[in-house]
N, C-alpha and C positions, 0 to 999 in steps of 0.2 A: 292420674296414672294409666301407660299405655302399655302395654307389649305387642310388638311386631315379629311376624313371622314369614320371613320371604320363601318363595319355591319357585321353580321353572327353570332352573340353569340347568347347564348340560355341555356337550361336547356337539360343537355341530362344526359344519364347514364355512368356509367364505361364501359369502351371498346367501345363508339360508339365514332362516328366521328365527328367534323366540320370543313368548310374552311371558314375564317376570309378574307374580302375583305378591302381592303383600298385604297379609290378612292382619287387621288391629283387632284388640279386645277391647271391652270398655263401651260405655255408653255416649263419648263423646269426640268420636272419629271425625264429626262433620264439624267442629271446631279448628282443627289442625289443618297447617299448611304440609302437604306430604312431600319429600323430596328423595330424588333416586342421587347415590352415591357411587362410584365403582373406585377400585385400588387395584391396581396391577403390581405384582410381586417385585420390590424396592423398590415402590413410587408411593407418593403420597396419596391419600385419597382427594378424589376431584369430583366436583358436581357435572352432574350428567343431565338432569330433569327436575323440575318441580311444578307443582298443580296446587291451585289454590284450592280453600277448604269449597267452593260452590264445584271447583272444576271450571271454571269458565276464564281461566287465566294460565297460562302455561309458559315457561321457558324453558332453553334449551342450552347445554353448551354448544359451541361452534362444531366438536368435534362429531357430535351425534345429529344435529338438527338436518331434516329431510329425512333422516333414516327412523329414529325414535320416536315414538308418541306415547307421552303419560297421559293417564285418566282416571278416575277414580267412581266406584258407587259406594256412595253414601251409606246405601240403605243395606248392603253387604258388606258395610265396613271393611274395604278392599281397595288398594289402589294396584296400577298396573302401568306395568311397560313394555310396550310393544317394541320390538328389535327389530329390523328388517336389513336386509342387505349387509349384514355381518360382516366386519373384517376380522383380521389378526389382533391388529391393534385393540380391538376391543374386549380383548382376554384381559379379566378381572374378576375379582370379588363384588359382587352388587349387594349394595345397602339399602333398604329402604328406611326413613327418618322422620320423625314428625317436629313439629314445632309450633308453638302459640305464634300467631301472626304478630309482629311487631316491627312493622315497616319495613325498611329494604332491609338484610341481610342473608336471603337465602342462597346465596353463593357458598358460603362457609360452612362446612362441618360443625365448628365451635358454635353456631346460633342453633343446632338443633338439638332437643330434650330428651327423645329418645329413638334407641336404634334397631333394628332386627339384626339376626346372627350375622347375616349374610348367605349368598348364594352363589357358587361358582360357574360362569360363563367363560367357555375355552372354545375359541375361534379357530380352526386349522385350515392351512391352505393347501 
């Protein structure tokens, strides 16, 4: 059983940076793959980034590759999403999610077991 709480969202201008945090409850954080998803108004939730249990492997959506960096600190039960050179099209509610690793499937929200409440990121131009 995992509870997730995101923080760090806000209103910024294009080109600025934000770092999102996701704090997890429980004692089994290090056993989960952690993903970041985002959902813009009127659109479906989409994959943004994922990090494996040890933090040794990361994957990114093409839309954020080179600008976003996902990391985790298992000692603090926290995963981060560093977002640089933000664009207006990055505006969305950002969610962190956890899943038990089971082969492939990190791209789909349906394959994640636990979700945070989301944090709003708004990028103005």
